[in-house]
C-alpha positions in Angstrom: -2.1 -8.6 12.4 -3.7 -9.6 16.1 -1.8 -12.6 16.0 1.4 -10.6 14.9 0.8 -7.6 17.9 0.1 -10.0 20.8 3.5 -12.3 19.5 6.0 -9.5 19.2 4.0 -7.8 22.8 5.0 -10.9 24.2 8.3 -10.6 23.2 9.2 -7.5 24.0 8.3 -8.6 27.3 11.8 -6.6 29.6 11.8 -9.9 31.1 12.4 -11.8 28.2 14.6 -9.7 26.6 16.9 -7.5 29.5 15.8 -8.6 32.8 16.8 -6.3 35.6 18.3 -8.8 37.4 21.1 -9.7 34.4 21.5 -5.9 34.5 21.9 -5.7 37.9 24.2 -8.4 37.9 26.7 -6.9 35.7 26.4 -3.1 37.1 27.3 -4.8 39.9 30.1 -7.0 39.1 28.5 -10.3 39.8 28.6 -11.7 36.2 28.9 -14.9 37.3 25.2 -15.1 39.0 24.0 -14.7 34.8 23.5 -18.1 34.2 22.4 -20.7 31.7 18.8 -19.9 33.0 19.3 -16.3 31.7 20.4 -17.7 28.2 16.8 -17.6 27.5 17.1 -13.5 27.6 18.4 -11.4 24.5 20.9 -9.6 27.6 21.6 -13.6 28.8 23.0 -14.0 25.7 24.4 -11.1 25.1 26.4 -11.6 29.0 27.0 -15.3 27.7 28.9 -13.6 24.1 31.0 -11.6 25.8 32.1 -14.8 28.6 33.0 -16.1 25.5 35.9 -13.5 24.7 33.5 -11.0 22.7 34.5 -7.3 22.8 33.5 -4.0 21.0 32.6 -3.9 17.7 32.0 -7.5 18.0 29.5 -7.6 21.0 27.7 -4.8 19.4 27.3 -6.5 16.6 25.4 -10.0 18.7 23.5 -6.6 20.0 22.4 -5.3 16.4 21.7 -8.8 15.3 19.4 -9.7 18.4 18.1 -6.5 17.8 16.8 -7.6 14.4 15.8 -10.8 15.2 13.4 -8.9 17.5 11.7 -6.6 14.3 10.5 -10.1 13.2 7.1 -9.6 12.1 7.1 -6.0 12.3 7.0 -5.0 8.5 4.0 -7.0 8.4 2.0 -4.6 10.9 3.6 -1.5 9.0 2.2 -3.2 5.4 -1.4 -3.6 7.0 -1.2 -0.1 8.3 -0.2 1.1 4.8 -2.7 -0.9 3.0 -5.5 -1.1 4.4 -6.3 2.4 4.1 -5.3 1.6 -0.1 -7.9 -0.8 0.2 -10.5 0.6 1.5 -9.9 3.6 -1.6 -10.0 1.1 -3.9 -13.6 0.2 -2.5 -14.6 3.7 -2.3 -13.9 4.0 -6.2 -15.0 0.5 -6.9 -18.6 1.6 -5.5 -18.5 5.1 -7.0 -18.3 3.7 -10.2 -20.8 1.7 -10.3 -22.8 4.3 -9.7 -22.5 5.3 -13.7 -23.8 3.4 -16.2 -23.3 3.9 -20.0 -26.6 5.3 -20.6 -26.7 7.6 -18.4 -27.2 9.0 -14.5 -28.0 5.8 -12.6 -31.7 5.4 -10.2 -32.3 5.6 -7.2 -31.6 1.9 -6.1 -28.5 1.9 -8.1 -27.1 5.3 -6.1 -27.6 3.6 -3.0 -26.2 1.0 -3.4 -22.8 2.7 -4.7 -22.4 4.9 -2.2 -23.1 2.5 0.7 -20.2 0.0 -1.0 -18.0 3.3 -1.1 -19.0 4.1 2.5 -18.8 0.5 4.0 -15.0 -0.3 2.2 -13.9 3.2 3.4 -14.9 3.0 7.0 -13.6 -1.1 6.9 -9.9 0.1 5.7 -9.6 2.5 8.4 -11.0 0.0 11.1 -7.8 -1.7 10.7 -5.5 0.5 9.4 -6.3 3.0 12.8 -5.7 -0.1 15.0 -3.2 -1.7 13.6 -1.1 2.2 13.3 -1.5 2.2 17.1 -0.1 -0.8 17.5 2.7 -0.4 15.3 3.8 3.0 17.5 3.3 1.0 20.5 5.7 -1.6 20.0 7.9 0.6 17.9 7.9 2.5 21.1 8.8 -0.5 23.1 12.0 -1.8 20.8 13.4 1.4 21.6 13.3 1.2 25.2 14.6 -2.3 25.0 17.2 -1.1 22.5 18.2 1.2 25.3 18.6 -0.9 28.1 20.9 -3.0 25.9 22.9 -0.1 25.2 23.3 0.1 28.4 24.1 -3.8 29.2 26.7 -3.3 26.2 28.4 -0.2 27.7 28.3 -1.8 31.3 30.1 -4.9 29.6 32.8 -3.0 27.8 33.4 -0.9 31.1 34.3 -4.6 32.7 36.7 -5.2 30.3 38.3 -2.4 30.5 
């Protein structure tokens, strides 16, 4: 999970997705300044597709495709957020199930071990889920910001075509 968060955080850098230089070049009408070096960024690839003749819904489809590519791996983080507390709950139930043997009430050692297992698995599940939730929310917000920047870029390109 840590790898996914770090990898997506690096991928969601503004310089990697929609560099300010590309946005300013489009807004100022200096599209010839957007060159092959800018093709490494999502915005640079969208400008190149626009130069190749993509307009309207086709350009928007390319932008949506780029956003889908950026979302790679986010579903795994969401799965960790959902599954970690459930695994903690499973451990809690397992720990409590060991408390009650078939012959009656448990002895104090069994009771202590079962409650300890229940508490520790709940704690581990929450210690995984809470940071994963914070990371997922932060990455989701970053993606919204980048999506907004790409929308502005597409609209600016469309305005140039008119």
